[in-house]
N, C-alpha and C positions, 0 to 999 in steps of 0.2 A: 503494500500499499503506501510506504512512505518514498521507498525507491522509485516505483514506476510511475508513480502520480504526483504527490506533493514535490519532491525533489526535482522532476522535470519541470515542473509549471514553474517553480522559483527560478530555475536557470533561466527559462524563457523570459522571466519578468526583469531579474538583475542583470542576467548575462553572465557567462562562465568567466571571462575574465574576473569579474568583479566578486564572485563566489571563490574562486580560485584564491585570490589575493587575501581573502578573509580567513581561509583555511591556513594559509602560509604565516600568518600573522598570529596566530594562537601561539602564546608563550608553552615552553615545555613545561609539563607536569606530570608527577607519576601517577601512572593509571590511565592517563589519557594519550590516544595515539595522535601524533603529530603528523598531518597529511602534508610533507614539505612540498610536493608537487600539485595541490588541490585534489579534487575529486573529478573534475572533467574528464580526464583522460583514464580514468578507471573503468575497464569495459567489463570485467567480471569481480564480483564483490563476493567476499567470505563472510559467513555469519559473524565473525568477530569483528571485522572491518564494518560491517554493516551496523553493528552494535555501537561501535567507538564513533560512527560519524553521526548518529542520532543523538549522542550526548551533547553535542555541542552546536548541532544545526540550528535549533529555535535561537540561540543565542546570537549566531551568524546573521540572523536575517533581521535582527533589529536595525532600524532606520533603513534598511535597504528595500524593503517591501511595503505597500499600505498596511496600516493597522487592521484592517479586517481579515488579512492574510494570517495573521499570529493570534487570532482567537481561537478559543478552546472548541474541541471537537463539539460539546454540547449546543453550540451557536453556530456550528458550520454550515448546515443547511440555510440558516437564516442569512448569512453573509455571502452564499458562494457565488451570487450574482454579480460580485466583483469580477471574479474570473472570466465572466462574459464580457463584462465593459473592456477588459484588459485583453481580449480576443486570446485567450490562452486555451478555452475550452468551448466547444459548440454545445456539448451536452453533459449529462452527468448520470448517464445510464451504466453505471459501473457496479457490478455485484458487491465487491469489497466495500464501496462506499456508501451503498444503501444497507450493507449489514450494521453499518456504525448506528444507525438508528435502532437497532433492535437488541444491541447487546445489554442494555440494563433491563429490558423487559426478560431475555432469555436467562440472564443470571438470576433475576427472581423469581423466575419458574423452574428452572433446571440446575441451579447451582453453579459452580465455578466454570470457565470455559477452558477445561483441560484440553477438551478435543480440538481446540481451534489451532493449536500450536503443534507444529510436526518437529518441532527441535530435539524433543527427548526421543521419540521414537527413530530419528535419525541416526542417533548414535548407534541403534542396534545393524545399521548397515556394516558397519565393521565387522562385527561378530558373525553376522549371517550371511555374508556375502563376501566381503573382500578376503577374510581368512580363510573361508570355504574355498574360494577360487585359487588362492595360493597354494592350498594342499592337494589340488588336482594336477594333473599332467596337461592342463590346459587343452585338452582335447575331449569332446563331448562332456564338458565340465558340468553340465546341469545334474546328470545322474549322479557322478562322484560328489558334488556338492551336497546334494540330498542325503546320500550315503554318510557323509563325513559329519554332518549335523545331527543325523541320527545316532551316531556312535558318540557324539560329544554329549548330547542329553543323557545317554544311558550311564556314561561316565560319571556325569555330574549327580545323577538320581542314585548310583551306588555309593558315591562319596558322601553325599548327604546322609544316607541310610547309615553308613558306618559311622559317621561322626555322631548322630544322634543315638545309635547303639552304645558306644563308647561312653557318651554321657550318662546314659540311664545303668550303665554297669557300674560307674564310680558313684554314683547316687545310692544304687542298691548296697554297694560295698560300705558306704559310709552310715547308711541307715542301719545296716546289721551290726557294725561296729558300736553304733549308739545303743541298741536294744541288748547287746551283750555286755556292755559297761553296767546297766544297772544290776546285772547278775553275779557281777564279780566280787569274790568276798573281799571286804576291807582290809583283812591281814594279808592278802595274795599280793605283795609288792611287785615279784617277779612279772607276774600276769599283766598288771597296771602298766609297768614299764613297756612290755611288748605292745600292748594296744598302743600306748602313746606314740612309740616309734614308727607302727604301720601307720598312724594318722599323719605322722609327719610326712611320712614317705609319698603318700599318696593324696596331697590336699586338692580340694574342690578347687575348681575354676570359678573365679571371681569376674563378673563384668568389668572392664576398664573403667577408670573414673577419670573423666575430662575435668581438668583443671579450671576455673573460673577466673583467673587472675590474668591481669596484662602486664605481657613484659616488655621492657624497653630495651633494645639490643644496640649498643655501640660498637665500634670498632675496636681491636684488640690495643692499637697505638693510633694516637690523635694525629690528625692531618697536619694541624699545625700546633706543635708544642711551644708551649710557654709565650704565648700570644699577649702582648701588652695591651693596656685598656684603651690607650690612644689608637691603637691599630683597629681594636673592635669599634671604635666610634668612627674612624676614617673610613674603614674598607666595608664592615657590615651596617654601617648606619646607624648603629646602637648608641645612639646620643644621650640616652637615659639609663646607660646600664649600670653604673653603679648605685644611684638613688633606687632604681628597681630592685637590685640585688640585696641591699640593705633593708628595703621594706619587706623582701621576701623571708630573708633570715630572721627579722624580728617578728613576723607573724606566724611563720611555719617551723621554726628552728629557734625558738626563745632560748634554749640553755646551750647554743653553740657560743664558743669563744672565737669566732673568725669574724675579724673585723677587716673587710675588703677597703682599698684604697686605691689610688692612682698609681701607685708605684708597684702593684701586683700584677702578676702574669697567670694566665689560664690556659689550658689544655683545651682547644677548640677541636670540635670533629665536624666533618662535612655532612652527616646524616645521622639520623637516629632511625631504628626500624621498629614500629610498634607492633608486636603480636598480640591479638585479640583472640578470645575463646572462639571456637567454632559456632556457626548458628546451625541448628539441626534442620531448620527450613531450607537451607542452602546446598550444605554440605557437611562434611565431617572433618575438614580440613580447617586449620586455623587461618584467619585473615590475617595478612601483612600490610601495614602501611607505611610507606617510606616519606620522611619528611626531611626537607634539605635545607641548608643555610650556607650557601657558599659564596664569597664575593665574586665581583667581576675579576677575569683573568685576562690580562692583556696578552696578545700575540707574541709568540716567541721569536728567537731567531731563526731565520729559514722559513719553512712552510709549516711551523708549527701553529696551528689556529688557536685562538681565543676562545673564550667561552663567556658568555653573559653571566650576570648575578642571579642567582636561583635561590629566593627565599620563601617557601612555601607557606601557605595558609593552612592553619590548624585551629581544631575546637580546643579551646583551654577550659578545664574544669576550675572555675572561681568559686566554687560551693563545696559542700561536703562531699568528700570521697565517697563515690558508689560503684559498685560493678556493672549496675545496670545500664547497659550501653544502648538499650532500646529508646531512651528518652533523651532529650536534649536539656534538662532541668539542670541549670547550673552553669551551662555551657556559654562560652563567648567566643566568637571570632577573633583570631589574632595572627599576625604575621611573626614567624620565626626569624629572628635575625641572627642569633648565636645559639650553639648547641656545645656547652662545655660542662667540664667537672668541676666541683670544688677542691680547694686545696686542704690538705688533712689539717685537722685542729692541732694547735699548738699544745706542747707537754703543759698538763695540769700543774706541775711544780714550778718548773723554771720559767713558762711562758714563752719558749721559743719553739720553732717550727721544728720537726722531725724531718732529717734528711736520710737518705740512703747513698752507698756508693754507686756512681755510675758505671755501668757494664761496656759503655763504648770507649 
């Protein structure tokens, strides 16, 4: 729907050169694809490329097309005459477009629109077609593929049955030991020790527990060690670095003895990776978010290119700490200027900083 109709109409209204220029001007950001050559030259789209294009397409149309084009789908039919006036379409007898007016009623009557998206069963094309074809000798492969799939299904069913049988056997063994435990004489220490040894030798399988903590991962060594405060102000643009750091230490670490000053140096990192717990509705893998804070790098000698400054935006929790990542309560949008670590606290008796011998 988007690629075949909406994108095509917007290209005719705005022009391919303007759309490509806007895609090229998008700054680099983690998780978003940068179409360096635009989209007009792309002839065949993959599912991932299509999703990446959809994320930024509506924002790129701002001030480029009439405001009626950017209206929501709920009022699309009320404003579609603008496309007639711009001579983009002669009629709207499009099945997909007509179906948009029935989505709300269909969901109310029959539930979620699971069968309207072919992305999920499309993954089975690899298991049921590509791998089966590779297992054949490439001649009269239809019959060989069907036989291969039949054998794979038989192996899968047999493996599932053996796994279920193993779990049932272990459960019966543990239950038998538990019943036998009530009949053991309290003075029989040797029998009790044997039973405890057998229980330790064959423990029951417990379901894995997924941690709900949020991890912050830094590089093993800082990219810019011992960076001065003046460099943080000039290169990173952190003009309020010291006042903000003092306020943070006073509010969140009142018992610390660190007193930052203009003479201090900090180990600065280029990025931090935030690992969040997996969302069962999406998948079992944890989500990884990369936040960068790197200053501008000038071109080096020869053909070594430079790189622009990259200070990513992030949601900062300015309220009570919580592990509920589904809401934005207490969150505030901020631009990350510096990613650094605090120096070690001074010795409580002498008041001097603790140092270690350098290995370099």
